[in-house]
N, C-alpha and C positions, 0 to 999 in steps of 0.2 A: 326550518324549511324556508326556502329562498323565494320571495314575492314577485312574482313576473312583472315587468314593466308594464304600467297602466296605459301606456300608448301604444302598446301592442294591438294591431287590427283585429286580432280574435275575439277581443272585448268590444262590449256594446249591446245593441239590439238587433234582433235577427228575427224574420219573420220564418216560421217552421213550415217546410213545403209538406204538401199532403203526403208524399210519399214517406217522410220522416214520422208525421203522424199516424200513419197506419202502422209503423213499426212499432209505436209506443203504446197502440192500443194492448189492453191487457195488463201493462205495467201498472197502472194507476187505474181507479175506479172511475173517476170522473172522465177518463179518454173513451169511455163507451158510450159517452154522452155526445149528440152531435154540437158541433162548434162551428162557428162562423170563422175565426181565426185561431191560430196560437203563435205567441212570440216567445223568445227567449230573451232573457236580458242577464248577458255572460260578464262577470267580474273575476278579477284574481283568485277569491277564495270562496265563488259563492256562484250560483246560478239561481234565476228565478224563469219557472214557466209560467205563462200566463194564458189562459184560454179566454177567448171573448165570446159571450152568447148575446146578440142582440134579442131582446124580448120584445121589443114593440111598447105600445102604448100602455101607461099605468096612470093613477092620479098623479104622480108628480111629471107626467109627461114621458116622452119616448124614453125608455131606460135599456142600459147594458149592463149585463152581468158579467164579472170577471172571477176567474178562479184561479187562484194564487198558491204556488208551491216554490219553497225556497230549498235550495238543496245544496250542502256539501260538494264541492268540486272533487275533492278527494273520493269520499263516498262513492259520488256518481260515476268516478273513472274505475273504481273496482267493483261496483255492484249497483248498475243504476235502479232496479226496482228496488231495492233495499233504500237507497236513497230517497226513492220516493215515498216509501213507508214512513221514514224518519224524517221528513220534511219539516223544516223550520218555520215559525212564524216571522213574516216580515215585521219590524219595527214600524212607528209611523210614520217617520220620514221617507221611508222606503215605499210605502202605499201611495202617499202624496206622489213620489216620483213616477210610479208605474201609472197613476190615473192620468197624469198631465203628458205624459209621454204618448198614452194611447189614443187620447183625446186631442192631442197637439193643441190642447188651450188650459193656460195655466188657472184661469178661474173656474173651471168645472170642478162641481160639488159632487162626492161621493158620500156612501155609507157603507157601515158594516150592521147587521142586525144581532140584537141580544133578544132573542125570544123568549117568551114564557117556557119553564121546565118542558114542557110536555111537548113543544116544537123543536126542541133542540135535535139537530141531525149532525152525527158524529161518526160517520163512515170512512174518513179517512183525514189524513194531516194535509188539509188542503184549506185556504181561507177565502172566503166571499167578498167581494165587493159589489156594489150597487150604484151605477152612476146615473145621475138624475139630470134633466134639463134644470138649469138654473132658474130659468124664467118661471119655473112652477115650483121651485122649492120652498116649502112653506116656512121654515126655520129662520128666524131673525139673524141678520149678519152680525148684530151687535151682541147675542147671546152666545153666539158660536165662537167668537174672536175676541172676546173680553171677559175677564174675570168680573163678578159683581161689586160695586163700589159699597163703601160702608157694612160689609159684612166680614164676619170673622171666620176662619176655619174651625170647623169642630173635629176633634180627635175620635178616634173609635178603633177599636181591635175586632177585626173580623177573622175569625179562625187564627191563621199564622200572620196575617197582615196587620200592620200597625198604618192605618191611613188618616188622611184630614180629607174633610170636605166641605162643600157649600151647597146650597139648593136655592134656585132662583124660579120664580113663575112667570110665564109669560100668558097674556091674555088679549085676545084680538078677536074680532069678530069672525066668527065661523073657524076660530083654531084656538086651542089651549094646549099649552105646554108646560112640562117641568124639566128643569135643566138641573143636571146633577154634575158638579165638578168634583172630581175626586184624584188625590194623587198618595202615593206612597211615602211616608217619611223618609225612608232610606234614598230618595232620590231615585230610586230606579223606575222603568217603564213598566207600566200594567202589561200583563197579557191578556189573550182573549178571556180564557178562564178565570181569570182573577176579577175581569171587569164585569164577567156574567155573574158571578158569585157577590161582587159587591153590589150590584144592581139589585138582585134578590134581597140582599140583607139590609141594604140601607135605605132602598125606597120602595118599589113596586114590584114585589115578585110576580103578581098576576097580570103583568102589563108587558107589551113588547117596547123594545127601547132600541135605538140606533146611535152609532157613534158618528159625527161628522168627519170625513176625510177631506181636508182642503187645506191650501195653504195661508188660510185667514183661519185656521182653528187655533185656538188656546196653546200656548208654549207647553212643550213636554216639561217635565214629566206629568203634567196635569191631563187628564183623560175628562173629557165631557158625554156624558148620556145624556140623550135626548127622549123623553116620555111624551108623546104626543097623547092628549087625552080626547076621547071620545072620535078617536080616527082608527081606521080598521086598515092595516097594511095588506096592499095587494100584490106584494113580492117578498123574496125573501124568508118564506114559512114553508112548513110543510102543508103540502094540498090536503 
């Protein structure tokens, strides 16, 4: 298959018009929900559809909820509804690029939520990102951007996954957090369901966790899951 020239003007970011949004309703469950904006990020081999929901004030400040679908362009050409059903998970660097583009701020901090099992919502192949005000973001920049010093990786086999992990605990006034750093031994990037499973098996099945999405995040393929203690999330969970 010939790859089109990346300088072609049909690639890049475009805001979807309301007329196009109306055509898409019914193709994917999330399109039935009210949204403030929808953007398309078109590349030679895939395309991202990003819905923007402004959800207002939360504990982390004013927050924005993004729902993201990544579809193969060939699948989308032949059968767009089927492409939505079989959408793929964006990798970490793609999530960072989406957040930075839609906020026009390279320092923006965002999160993915990994809830306790009873709060998991899996109605469609779409991925949720929550953007917070950095000024009210409670997690330490040191913890989210660097690996612990003077600690050794511990090895564990969880299901079919061979992983290594480290744990660090942060305690400060009015906020406690456990940081779980985990990576696959084969060097591949962890997917959402793998992170959810590892979160339950390696640390706290009964706690909600978040992964920080930021240019300051620890280098791939290491995943960092944050477990705030004595803290109740007011976003990203089933009502």
